[in-house]
N, C-alpha and C positions, 0 to 999 in steps of 0.2 A: 902342533896342537890341532886337534880336531874341532873345527868350529861349526860343523854341520848341525842344522836344526832337525832333530828327529822327533817322532811322536812322543817318545818318552821324555825328552828334554822339554818339549812344549807343554806336556801335561804337568811336569814338575813346576814349570814357570807359572802356569795358571793357578797352581795350588797355593801359591804364596798369598798370605793374608793381605799384603799391601795392595795387590791388584784387585782383590775383592773390595777393599775399602774404597779405592778410586772408582770402581764400577758403581758402587752404591752412591757415592757422591754425585757422579754424573747422572745417574738415574733420578736422584733426588732433585737436582737442578732442573732436569727436563720436566719432572712432574710438577714442580713448583711453578715453572714458567707456563705450563699448560693450564694450571689452576688460575694463575693470575690473569692470563689473557682471556679466559672464558668467564671470569667473575668480576673483573675490574670494571668500575664505572667508566663508561665511554662518554665523551662530550657530544651533546646533541647540538643542532644548528643554533639554538638560542644561547649556547654557552661560548660561542666563538664570534668574533667580529673581525671581518676581513676588509682591508682597505686597499684599493687599487691606486697606483700612480699611473694614470693612463698615458698612452703614447702621446708624445708632444710636450709632456711636462719634464721638469728637471728637479727631482726630489733631492733634498739636501743629504749630506753624509749621515746626519742623525735622524733621518726620516723615520726609519723603522723603530729605533729605540725610543724616540719621543712619542710615537703613537702607542707603543707597547707599555710604556712606563706609567704606573699608577700616579706618580708625582707630576706627570704631564697630562697627555690627552686621555689616557685610559682611566684617569681619575673621574671622568664623567659617567662611567658605566656603573650599572647596578651590580649587586653580588653575583648575579647569574651569569655574567660574562667572565669566564675563567681564562680564556685565551684570546689574545689579539694578534692578528697576522697582517702582514703587508705583502703586496705583490707589485713589483716594479716592472710594469710593462714597457716603460720608457726606455729601459736599457736592454730589453729582450731582443732587439733587432728583428730579424726575419721570423723569429719564433713567437713574437708578441701575440699574434692572433691565435696561434695554436695554444699558447699558454692560457689566454683568456677563455677560449672555448673549453679547455680541460677543467679549469677552475670552476667556471659557471656550470659545467656539466655535472659536477658533484655538489652543486648548490653552495659554493663558497663565494661570498661577496656581499658586502653590506653598503659600501660607499665607494665612490671613485672621484678622485681629483682630476678635473679635465681642464686643459688650457683653452683659452678662447681663440687660439690661433688656427690656421688652416694649412692644407697641403693640396697638391694638385694630383688629379687622376685622369686617365684617358676617358674621353667621352664616347668612345666607340666609333667615332667618325673621323679619326685622325687628329682631333684637337684635344684640348685640355679643359677641365673644369675644376673649380675650387670647391673643396669640402672642408668644413670645420671639424675639429675632433669631437665636438659635441654631437654634430650630425652623424659622425662615424659611429660613435657609441650607441646612439639611438637606433640607427639602422641595424645594428647587430644585436641589440638587447631591448628593443622597444617594449615588448610585453612585460619585461622585468623591471622597468624603470618606474619608480613611484612618481605620480603626477600630482601637482598642486592645483590643477584645474586647466580648463581649455581656454582658447582665445575667445574674447568677447565677454568673459566673466571677470569679476574681481579676483585677483590672484588669491588662491587659497579658499575661496568661498563655494566652490563647486561641491555638489553632493558626492562626487567621486574623488574629491581632493583628499590627499593624505592628512591634511589638517582635520577634515571632517571625520575621517576614520579615527583619528586620535581622540577627538572630543567624544565620539560615541563610545570608545573604549573606556575613557576616564569616567564617563557618566554612569557606567555600570557600577562603579564604586562610590561615586559622589552623587548621592540620591537626589540632591537639590541642584545638581549641575556642577560641573568641574570648577566653575568660578567660585563656588562656595566651599572653601576649605573645610569648614566645620561639618559639612554633610558627609564626610568620609565614613563608609560603612566597613569597619574592620572585620565583621563577621563574613561579609561577602568575599573579602580578600582571603580569609582563612579557608572558607569552603572551596574557593577556586584553587587555592594552593594544594589542599589535601587531594582534591580530584586530579590535579595535574601530576602530583607525585605518584598516585596510584596508576594513572593511565600510562605514564611514561616509565614506570618502574624505576624511579630515580633511587639509586642505591646509596646516595648520600644521606637519606632519611630513613634509616632502618628502625630507629627507636622514637618514642614519643618525645623524648628530650630534644633530639635532633629536629624533629618536626616542629616543635615549638620555636626553636631557634630559626628555622626556615620561615615560619609564619611572620616572625618579627622582621626578618630580612625582606619578605614579600611586601609587607605593609610599607616599609621604607622605600622599596622599589617603585611601587605605584605612586606614592606621594612624590617621589623623585621625578617620575615621568611628568607629573603635573607641573612641578616647579620648573623643570627644564623646558617644557613646552611653552609655558608662559614667558620664560626668559627669551626663547627664540622669537616668539611673537613680538616681544618688546624690542628686540634688535631690529626686526623688520620695520616696526613703526619708527624707530630712530633713524633708519636708513644705514645702519652699520653694515647690514647685509640686505640683499633683496632677492626676490624671485626673478628668474630669467626666462624669457619666452624664446622658444625655438620652433621652427617649421621644418618638417621633413615630409618626404613622399613615401608612403607605406603601401604595401600590396595586400589586398583583401580579395580572396576568391578569384584570382586572376585579373583583377582590376587595380589600378593605382589610385591613390587618394592622398591629397595633401592634408596634413593635420598640424595644427599649431597649438602649443600648450606650454605650461610652466613646468619644465622638467628638471630644473636645477636651481641650486642656491648660489647666488653670486656672493662669494665670501669677501671680496675686496672691491666694492664698487667705488671707493674713494680712498684717500690717503690714510684714513683712520685704521685700516687693516693692512697697511703696506708691510708691516713686520711679518706677515704671513710668509714672505719670501725666505725667512729663516727656516721654514719647514719645507716649502715646495714653491717653485717658480717656473717660468718658461722664458724663452728668448723672444723678445718683441720683434716682429717681422720688419717694423719700420725703423726703429732706433738701433736694433741689434743688442740692446741691453737686456739684462735679466730682471724680471718683475713678477709680482703676483697680482697685478691689476686685473680685475674681472675673473680671477680664478673661480671655476665652477666646482660645486660639489653635487654629484648625482647620487641619489639614494636608490638602492636596489632591493627588490624582493624576489629572491630566487627560490623561495620555499614552495614546494608543490608535493602532490601525492601524500604520503604518510607524514611528511614534515609540515603540512599546512597548519597543524595545530600549534606550531611554534610561532605563529604570526605576531604574538605579543612582543617578540624580541625586536620588531621593527622600530619600536618607540625608543630604543636605545640611541637612535640617531640624534635625538634632541640633546642628550647629554654630550654627545660627541661634538656637535655644532657649538654648544654652549662653551665647552672647554676650549675649542679653537678660538672663539671670540675673546674669552677671558684671558687667554694666554698671549694673543698677538695684537689685540687692539692697542693703540698708542695714545688714546685720548682719555683713558680711564683715570 
């Protein structure tokens, strides 16, 4: 039997209809994929919330699922947060800092759990010095960490405090001040939403019906920011959580300067939040036991350049903190 492939046989084979049909299907799939990838709505930085388990922590086996689940911690986010991610730097080994730089380089990161423990590094003189993981994160991302004020000020009262920025944002929509819930201006919320949809070319809102649905969601989002902010301030007054002060040495224009400020939220200052260890903990250096005592939460702002307009998403942090407290406090 002659099994050679000749030009005649190849021509006959390609003339078969079934090959033409398959070719059309393949071409159709390629075209559809091209259309989808070029027209599909892409998530912007405000629509994602990324949480780090920093080096030195010990996240639970359910850490990622609990943060991502709407029935757990993601339930505190507004409609605009579509995707929640976690980054486990604690188990990344020698690649931890490379992973951190890569993620922060593409502006991924909203909050980081940081253990209050420390580690040793060379002092450059043949000896060792101790550095906390909080100091470590600040030295690597100082300009991106949200501050609650500087030393010498009442925590949270500084003009540059994240709390002050929050109140200024809310007062845009609460014309008599955010403390007055009845002064909410829905028209301002609608105008801001329409302008944002237009400037961001948000493909979710192509019809007026969809825009109206979005306006209702936007109103709920801003009101939710206020409620979450007041809840967090209430937790601080109760002492359920507290702001933590840290001092580091930073370099400015070739000179070094010590700065002290409130750069983190202590989520477990006493036994009322000890159940937090069900989500994340660390190994106590003295006792060797695992605990969540004094676990820190650092809030990040990695938005820059063309993404600066998404700054409103920073206030999603209050919903996250509120859900953490509601979920893990044991005195409620």
